[in-house]
C-alpha positions in Angstrom: 71.9 -51.3 63.7 68.2 -50.2 63.4 68.0 -49.5 67.2 71.0 -47.0 66.9 69.8 -45.2 64.0 66.4 -44.5 65.4 67.8 -43.5 68.7 70.2 -41.0 67.2 68.2 -37.8 67.5 67.7 -38.4 71.3 71.5 -38.9 71.8 72.4 -35.8 70.0 69.6 -33.9 71.9 70.8 -35.3 75.3 74.5 -34.4 74.6 73.6 -30.9 73.9 71.0 -30.6 76.6 72.9 -31.8 79.7 76.3 -30.6 80.0 77.5 -29.8 83.4 79.1 -26.5 84.2 82.6 -27.9 83.1 81.3 -28.2 79.6 81.2 -24.6 79.0 84.9 -24.0 80.0 88.0 -25.2 78.4 90.2 -27.6 80.5 93.8 -26.8 81.3 95.9 -29.3 79.4 99.7 -30.1 80.4 102.0 -32.7 78.7 105.1 -33.8 80.7 107.8 -36.2 80.3 109.3 -38.2 83.2 112.5 -40.5 83.0 114.0 -43.2 85.3 117.1 -45.6 85.0 115.9 -49.0 84.0 118.4 -50.5 86.4 116.4 -49.1 89.5 113.6 -51.7 88.7 113.8 -55.4 88.0 110.0 -55.5 87.1 108.7 -53.6 84.0 105.2 -53.1 85.4 106.7 -51.5 88.5 108.9 -49.2 86.3 105.8 -48.1 84.3 103.9 -47.4 87.3 106.7 -45.3 88.7 107.2 -43.4 85.5 103.4 -42.6 85.2 103.5 -41.5 88.9 106.4 -39.2 88.3 104.7 -37.7 85.3 101.5 -37.0 87.0 103.4 -35.3 89.8 105.1 -33.1 87.1 101.8 -32.3 85.6 100.2 -31.5 89.0 103.0 -29.3 90.1 102.6 -27.1 86.8 98.7 -27.1 87.1 98.4 -26.5 90.8 101.7 -25.5 92.1 100.9 -21.7 92.2 97.6 -22.3 93.8 99.1 -24.8 96.4 101.8 -22.2 97.4 99.3 -19.4 97.6 96.8 -21.5 99.7 99.4 -22.6 102.2 100.5 -19.2 102.8 97.5 -18.6 104.9 98.4 -18.9 108.6 97.8 -22.0 110.6 96.8 -24.3 107.9 95.2 -27.7 109.0 97.3 -29.6 106.5 100.7 -29.4 104.7 101.3 -28.4 101.1 102.4 -32.0 100.3 99.1 -33.2 101.6 97.3 -30.8 99.5 99.4 -31.8 96.6 98.7 -35.4 97.2 94.9 -34.7 97.3 95.4 -32.7 94.1 96.5 -35.9 92.2 93.1 -37.3 92.5 91.7 -34.4 90.4 94.1 -35.2 87.5 92.5 -36.8 84.3 94.7 -38.2 81.7 94.3 -37.8 78.0 95.2 -40.7 75.6 97.6 -43.4 76.6 101.2 -43.0 78.2 103.9 -43.0 75.5 107.0 -44.9 76.5 110.4 -44.3 74.8 114.0 -44.6 75.5 115.8 -41.7 77.0 119.0 -40.0 76.1 121.1 -41.5 78.9 122.1 -45.2 79.0 119.5 -47.5 80.1 117.0 -44.7 80.6 113.3 -45.1 80.1 110.8 -42.3 79.7 107.0 -41.7 79.6 105.2 -38.8 78.1 101.8 -38.1 79.6 99.0 -35.6 78.9 96.8 -34.6 81.8 94.1 -31.9 82.4 92.0 -30.5 85.1 88.7 -28.4 84.9 87.7 -24.9 86.1 85.7 -26.6 88.8 89.0 -28.5 90.0 90.6 -24.9 90.2 87.8 -23.6 92.3 88.6 -25.9 95.0 91.5 -23.7 95.8 89.4 -20.5 96.3 88.0 -19.6 99.7 84.3 -20.3 100.5 82.6 -17.9 102.8 80.8 -19.5 106.0 78.7 -17.7 108.6 76.7 -18.8 111.6 75.0 -17.4 114.6 74.6 -19.2 117.9 73.0 -18.0 121.3 73.8 -19.7 124.5 73.6 -19.1 128.4 75.4 -21.0 131.2 75.1 -19.6 134.7 77.9 -21.9 135.8 80.3 -20.2 133.4 82.0 -16.9 133.9 81.1 -14.4 131.1 84.6 -14.6 129.4 84.4 -18.6 129.3 80.7 -18.5 127.9 81.9 -16.0 125.3 84.8 -18.3 124.2 82.8 -21.5 124.3 79.9 -20.0 122.3 82.3 -18.7 119.8 84.0 -22.0 119.4 80.8 -23.9 119.1 79.3 -21.5 116.4 82.5 -22.0 114.4 82.4 -25.7 114.7 78.6 -25.8 113.6 79.5 -23.7 110.5 82.1 -26.1 109.6 80.0 -29.2 110.3 77.2 -27.8 108.2 79.7 -27.2 105.3 81.0 -30.8 105.6 79.3 -33.3 107.9 82.2 -35.8 107.8 84.3 -33.4 109.7 82.2 -34.5 112.7 84.5 -37.4 113.1 87.5 -35.3 113.4 89.2 -33.7 116.5 87.5 -30.3 117.1 90.9 -28.5 117.6 91.8 -29.8 114.1 88.6 -29.0 112.4 88.6 -25.4 113.8 91.9 -24.7 112.1 90.0 -25.1 108.8 88.3 -21.7 109.3 90.4 -18.7 108.2 90.0 -15.1 108.6 87.6 -15.4 111.3 85.5 -12.4 112.4 83.3 -12.3 115.5 82.4 -8.7 115.2 78.6 -9.2 115.5 79.0 -11.1 118.8 77.7 -9.8 122.1 75.5 -10.4 125.2 71.8 -9.6 124.7 70.6 -6.5 126.5 69.8 -7.2 130.2 70.5 -10.8 130.1 73.2 -13.6 130.4 72.7 -14.8 126.8 75.6 -14.5 124.7 75.2 -14.6 121.0 78.2 -15.4 118.7 78.1 -14.3 115.1 81.0 -16.0 113.2 82.1 -15.2 109.7 85.1 -16.8 108.0 86.5 -18.6 105.0 87.4 -22.3 104.2 89.4 -23.7 101.6 87.5 -26.7 100.0 91.0 -28.3 99.0 92.2 -28.2 102.6 89.0 -29.8 103.9 89.5 -32.7 101.4 93.1 -33.0 102.4 92.2 -33.2 106.0 89.6 -35.8 105.6 92.0 -38.0 103.4 94.7 -37.6 105.9 93.4 -37.6 109.4 89.6 -37.9 109.7 87.7 -41.2 109.3 84.4 -41.2 107.6 81.3 -40.8 109.6 80.0 -44.3 110.6 77.2 -45.5 108.6 74.9 -45.3 111.5 75.3 -41.6 111.8 76.0 -40.7 108.3 74.0 -39.8 105.2 74.0 -43.4 103.8 72.0 -44.7 106.8 69.1 -42.2 105.9 68.8 -43.6 102.4 66.0 -46.2 102.2 66.1 -49.1 99.8 64.1 -48.0 96.9 61.1 -49.9 95.8 61.7 -51.3 92.4 58.6 -52.4 90.4 58.9 -56.2 89.5 59.1 -55.6 85.8 61.9 -53.0 85.9 65.5 -53.7 85.2 68.2 -52.6 87.7 71.1 -50.4 86.3 74.2 -49.8 88.4 76.8 -47.1 87.3 79.8 -48.0 89.2 82.1 -45.3 87.7 79.8 -42.5 88.8 78.4 -44.3 91.9 74.5 -44.6 91.6 71.8 -47.0 90.8 68.3 -46.9 89.4 65.9 -49.0 87.5 64.3 -48.8 84.0 61.3 -50.4 82.4 62.3 -53.6 80.4 61.6 -52.0 76.9 64.0 -49.3 77.5 67.4 -49.6 75.8 70.9 -48.3 76.6 72.6 -46.2 74.0 76.3 -46.0 73.6 77.2 -42.6 72.4 80.8 -43.7 71.7 80.2 -46.6 69.4 81.2 -46.4 65.8 77.8 -47.1 64.4 76.2 -44.4 66.6 78.6 -41.8 65.5 78.4 -42.8 61.8 74.5 -42.6 62.0 74.8 -39.1 63.5 76.7 -37.9 60.5 74.5 -39.7 58.1 71.2 -38.6 59.5 71.9 -35.2 61.0 74.7 -33.8 59.1 78.3 -33.1 59.6 77.7 -30.0 61.9 75.5 -31.7 64.4 77.8 -34.9 64.3 80.8 -32.7 65.1 79.0 -31.1 67.9 78.4 -34.6 69.4 82.1 -35.5 68.8 83.2 -32.3 70.5 81.0 -33.1 73.5 82.4 -36.8 73.8 86.0 -35.6 73.6 85.6 -32.9 76.4 86.0 -33.4 80.3 82.2 -32.8 80.5 81.5 -36.3 79.0 83.2 -37.8 82.0 80.3 -36.7 84.2 77.6 -38.1 81.8 76.3 -41.4 83.1 73.9 -43.7 81.6 71.6 -42.8 78.6 68.3 -45.0 78.0 65.8 -44.6 75.2 62.3 -45.7 74.4 59.6 -45.0 71.8 62.2 -45.1 69.0 59.7 -45.3 66.3 59.0 -41.5 67.0 62.4 -40.6 65.4 61.1 -42.1 62.1 58.6 -39.2 62.0 61.0 -36.5 63.2 59.7 -36.5 66.8 61.4 -36.8 70.1 61.7 -40.4 71.5 61.6 -40.8 75.3 65.0 -40.5 77.0 66.6 -40.8 80.4 69.9 -39.6 81.3 71.9 -39.2 84.5 74.9 -36.8 84.9 76.9 -36.4 88.1 79.0 -33.3 89.2 80.6 -31.9 92.2 78.3 -29.8 94.4 81.3 -27.5 95.5 79.6 -26.4 98.7 76.4 -25.1 96.9 73.3 -25.0 99.0 70.0 -26.3 97.5 68.7 -22.8 96.9 72.0 -22.0 95.0 71.5 -25.3 93.0 68.0 -24.3 92.2 69.1 -20.8 90.8 71.9 -22.3 88.8 69.9 -25.1 87.5 67.3 -22.6 86.0 70.1 -20.5 84.6 72.0 -23.1 82.9 68.9 -24.8 81.5 67.9 -21.7 79.9 71.5 -20.9 78.6 71.9 -24.5 77.1 68.5 -25.1 75.7 68.5 -21.9 73.8 71.2 -23.5 71.4 68.7 -26.1 70.3 65.2 -24.5 70.7 63.1 -22.2 72.7 63.0 -23.3 76.2 60.4 -22.5 78.9 61.4 -23.5 82.6 57.8 -24.0 83.9 58.7 -24.8 87.5 61.9 -25.4 89.6 61.0 -26.1 93.2 62.9 -27.6 96.3 61.6 -31.2 96.7 62.7 -34.4 98.6 63.5 -37.7 96.7 64.1 -40.7 98.7 64.9 -38.6 101.7 67.4 -36.6 99.8 67.1 -32.8 99.3 66.6 -32.1 95.6 65.3 -29.6 93.0 62.6 -30.7 90.8 62.1 -28.9 87.5 59.8 -29.1 84.4 60.9 -27.6 81.2 59.1 -27.2 78.0 61.2 -27.0 74.8 60.3 -26.2 71.2 63.2 -28.4 69.9 64.8 -27.8 66.6 68.0 -29.6 66.0 69.4 -31.7 63.1 66.3 -31.8 61.3 64.1 -32.9 64.3 61.3 -30.5 65.3 59.4 -31.5 68.2 57.7 -30.1 71.3 59.5 -31.7 74.2 58.7 -31.8 77.9 61.7 -32.7 80.3 61.4 -33.5 83.9 64.7 -32.7 85.6 65.7 -33.8 89.1 68.8 -32.6 90.8 69.6 -34.6 94.1 72.2 -33.3 96.5 74.1 -36.0 98.4 77.4 -35.5 100.1 79.6 -33.5 97.8 77.8 -34.5 94.6 74.9 -33.4 92.6 72.9 -36.1 90.7 70.9 -34.8 87.8 68.2 -37.1 86.3 66.5 -36.0 83.1 63.7 -37.6 81.6 62.3 -36.1 78.4 59.6 -37.0 75.9 57.4 -35.6 73.3 54.7 -33.3 74.7 52.0 -35.4 73.2 53.4 -38.5 74.9 53.8 -37.1 78.6 50.5 -38.3 79.8 51.5 -41.9 78.8 54.9 -41.6 80.6 54.3 -39.4 83.5 53.7 -42.3 86.1 56.6 -44.3 84.6 58.9 -41.2 85.1 57.9 -41.0 88.7 58.8 -44.7 89.2 62.0 -44.4 87.6 63.0 -41.4 89.8 61.8 -43.3 92.9 64.4 -46.1 92.2 67.4 -43.8 92.1 69.9 -44.2 94.9 73.5 -42.9 95.4 75.9 -45.8 96.1 
């Protein structure tokens, strides 16, 4: 009980500090009821599975139906609407437990299910602009053949840069992903046999995902991103932490303790120590879809909370990259830090630079914050590392009181060095 009470100010700070982009937007929620005849199934569990699957399909049809229809109107789609619909089922999150009941007809059983999707899920149905420029020369090819081959290669390179796993697919299938293609800037260089192809086109993220699921095998480990990740060096005294739900591992010093924001004791302590308003803010966060993207939360220096100062905290959150480049991630990270932190104090992003962590491209940022929340007033320094790996962004945040930074700086670097996507 003592541990949870002392750690509470840190947990409230973290819940407010590190929402992902989905936290700022309301999810789209749909409730549907599906029914089947009990005579169709001799096994109760099989009937329940079929009912839930039917209810999910109904929810997806309402949430994504128009978007699926609109996206598949585009000519020469690489996948069918049914494949896109099947992929869309993977985005659906359920709220609460399925409610089973007898239907109106004889021997009819029904289930009522509530599901939701986020704004980020819906954005997968919006086109993303790709562009590339490639110059080539081949004296053995006629000009027309060189022109066609260079244009094709330029388009393929743009698609492979967007999603490296497409390298495992047949080029003719991959090319159909690029829509509204324009080669207007393509031409031979003056007084030469070098042809430069400039390609601009659109790709639909949902179609890429559906094609990968349906037809394209993942890139073998010897050629893919996982092979480039070295095994991290973990200090002998550190404790390894594996988050199987969000897919990563890291290690923490032995004196650090994990905090469960959802425990009854923690939530009761929030109300007692910080008041109803701050406690409700934490409850709202935990009941939102943004909480699904929040990973482990560890704390140390808990005695600081007794004196209204910031304990030392570690949080990991994981979100979809959505095709963002590292430069775009850097820009968005600074903007979101300033916007979110203004709610709990006066922030100052001291630096946010491109960096490399365990061979992965990343953005490393340092933020100073004059924290004022729930009765806690403290000067805080946060070290934030956003790593890009595949289609995900992994955000590690380590924060402590400004007067404790020198004590924890090396420790922070050691923790970051142990991080690895799994």
